[in-house]
C-alpha positions as CSV (number, residue, x, y, z in Angstrom):
1,M,1.4,8.4,7.0
2,A,2.0,5.4,4.8
3,K,3.4,2.3,6.4
4,R,5.1,-0.6,4.7
5,V,2.8,-3.6,5.0
6,S,5.7,-5.8,6.1
7,T,5.9,-3.7,9.3
8,L,2.2,-4.0,10.2
9,P,1.5,-6.2,13.3
10,F,-0.1,-9.0,11.4
11,T,1.0,-12.6,11.8
12,R,-0.5,-14.5,8.9
13,L,0.0,-12.4,5.8
14,K,3.6,-13.6,5.4
15,Y,2.3,-17.1,4.8
16,F,0.2,-16.1,1.8
17,Y,2.2,-13.3,0.1
18,S,5.8,-13.1,-0.9
19,A,8.2,-11.0,1.2
20,G,8.7,-8.8,-1.9
21,T,4.9,-8.1,-2.1
22,L,4.8,-7.2,1.6
23,E,7.9,-5.0,1.3
24,S,6.6,-3.1,-1.7
25,A,3.0,-2.5,-0.5
26,F,2.0,0.4,1.7
27,C,-1.0,1.1,3.8
28,I,-2.6,4.4,5.0
29,V,-5.1,4.3,7.8
30,T,-7.7,7.0,7.3
31,D,-11.1,8.1,8.5
32,V,-12.5,8.2,4.9
33,V,-11.3,6.0,2.1
34,P,-10.6,8.2,-1.0
35,V,-12.8,7.1,-3.9
36,P,-11.9,8.7,-7.3
37,P,-14.6,11.1,-8.7
38,L,-15.1,9.0,-11.8
39,T,-18.4,10.6,-12.9
40,Q,-16.8,14.1,-12.6
41,L,-14.1,12.8,-14.9
42,G,-16.8,12.1,-17.5
43,L,-17.1,8.3,-16.9
44,P,-20.8,7.4,-16.5
45,G,-22.0,4.2,-14.8
46,F,-19.9,4.5,-11.6
47,E,-22.3,6.5,-9.5
48,S,-23.0,3.6,-7.1
49,F,-19.3,2.8,-6.9
50,E,-18.6,6.4,-5.8
51,R,-21.4,6.3,-3.2
52,M,-20.1,3.1,-1.5
53,T,-18.7,3.4,2.0
54,A,-15.6,1.4,1.3
55,N,-13.6,-0.2,4.1
56,G,-10.5,-0.1,1.8
57,I,-9.3,0.8,-1.6
58,T,-6.1,0.2,-3.5
59,Y,-4.1,2.4,-5.9
60,Q,-1.1,0.5,-7.3
61,D,1.2,-0.4,-4.3
62,L,-0.7,1.8,-1.8
63,Y,-4.0,1.0,-0.2
64,F,-6.1,2.9,2.2
65,V,-8.2,1.3,5.0
66,R,-10.7,2.9,7.3
67,R,-9.5,3.5,10.8
68,D,-12.3,1.4,12.3
69,H,-11.1,-1.6,10.2
70,A,-7.4,-1.1,10.5
71,A,-6.9,-4.1,12.7
72,D,-8.8,-6.5,10.3
73,E,-6.1,-8.6,8.9
74,S,-8.5,-10.1,6.3
75,L,-9.2,-6.7,4.9
76,H,-5.4,-6.1,4.5
77,F,-5.3,-9.5,2.8
78,H,-8.1,-8.4,0.4
79,E,-6.3,-5.1,-0.5
80,L,-3.1,-7.0,-1.1
81,V,-5.0,-9.0,-3.8
82,H,-5.5,-5.8,-5.6
83,T,-1.9,-4.7,-5.2
84,V,-0.8,-7.9,-6.9
85,Q,-3.4,-7.3,-9.7
86,W,-2.1,-3.7,-10.2
87,R,1.5,-4.8,-10.2
88,H,1.0,-7.5,-12.8
89,L,-1.2,-5.6,-15.1
90,G,0.2,-2.1,-14.7
91,A,-1.9,1.0,-14.0
92,E,-3.5,1.4,-17.5
93,K,-4.5,-2.2,-18.0
94,F,-5.7,-2.6,-14.4
95,I,-7.9,0.5,-14.5
96,E,-9.3,-0.5,-17.9
97,A,-10.0,-4.1,-16.9
98,Y,-11.4,-3.2,-13.5
99,A,-13.7,-0.6,-15.0
100,L,-14.9,-3.0,-17.7
101,G,-15.4,-5.7,-15.1
102,Y,-17.5,-3.4,-13.0
103,L,-19.6,-2.0,-15.9
104,N,-20.1,-5.5,-17.5
105,A,-21.3,-6.9,-14.1
106,G,-23.4,-3.8,-13.4
107,N,-22.2,-3.8,-9.8
108,Y,-19.2,-4.0,-7.5
109,E,-19.9,-7.5,-6.3
110,G,-19.9,-9.0,-9.8
111,N,-16.6,-7.5,-10.8
112,P,-14.2,-10.4,-11.4
113,F,-11.4,-8.4,-9.6
114,E,-13.6,-8.2,-6.5
115,Q,-14.9,-11.8,-6.8
116,I,-11.4,-13.3,-6.5
117,A,-10.4,-10.8,-3.8
118,Y,-13.4,-11.8,-1.7
119,A,-13.1,-15.5,-2.4
120,L,-9.5,-15.6,-1.3
121,Q,-10.3,-13.3,1.7
122,D,-13.0,-15.7,2.8
123,D,-10.6,-18.6,2.6
124,F,-8.1,-16.6,4.7
125,A,-10.7,-15.5,7.2
126,R,-11.8,-19.1,7.7
127,G,-8.3,-20.1,8.6
128,D,-7.4,-22.0,5.4
129,W,-3.6,-22.3,5.3
130,N,-3.5,-24.5,2.2
131,F,-2.9,-21.9,-0.5
132,Q,-0.5,-19.2,-1.7
133,A,-2.4,-16.1,-2.8
134,E,-0.2,-14.8,-5.6
135,P,-0.3,-17.8,-7.9
136,Q,-4.1,-17.9,-7.6
137,I,-4.4,-14.2,-8.3
138,L,-2.2,-14.5,-11.3
139,S,-4.1,-17.5,-12.7
140,H,-7.4,-15.6,-12.2
141,L,-5.9,-12.5,-13.9
142,R,-5.0,-14.6,-17.0
143,E,-8.5,-15.9,-17.2
144,V,-10.1,-12.5,-16.8
145,M,-7.8,-10.9,-19.4
146,E,-8.3,-13.8,-21.9
147,N,-12.1,-13.5,-21.6
148,R,-12.4,-9.8,-22.1
């Protein structure tokens, strides 16, 4: 069952994301994170992406986290980065830009969408309180979209 992120028992997310983002995002805790069958859809180059054992994945304003990572607030922080990216780009542009970022990098870790998510997640996990996530995400998105 999907739960509104604003109702999850986390204490720090509200200091990094707007109330509107936390109200409009939803989370589903699951045993297996659903990864799209991109190669079956005729998109070559995503085989390793499909084989990853992801702890979380985001589709627009809904993200999935593995049950064994459901209490990891920094993972929820990371997935919220992607909800902000989806919201500001829209589905079509997000999918295109994320896919191109993955293919151009040749791997998941080099994808600019993941690089900013992990960088901000690391700051959050270290206890850095000196930033708002959404302005940084939007600034990074502008850079990524200008440099495509």
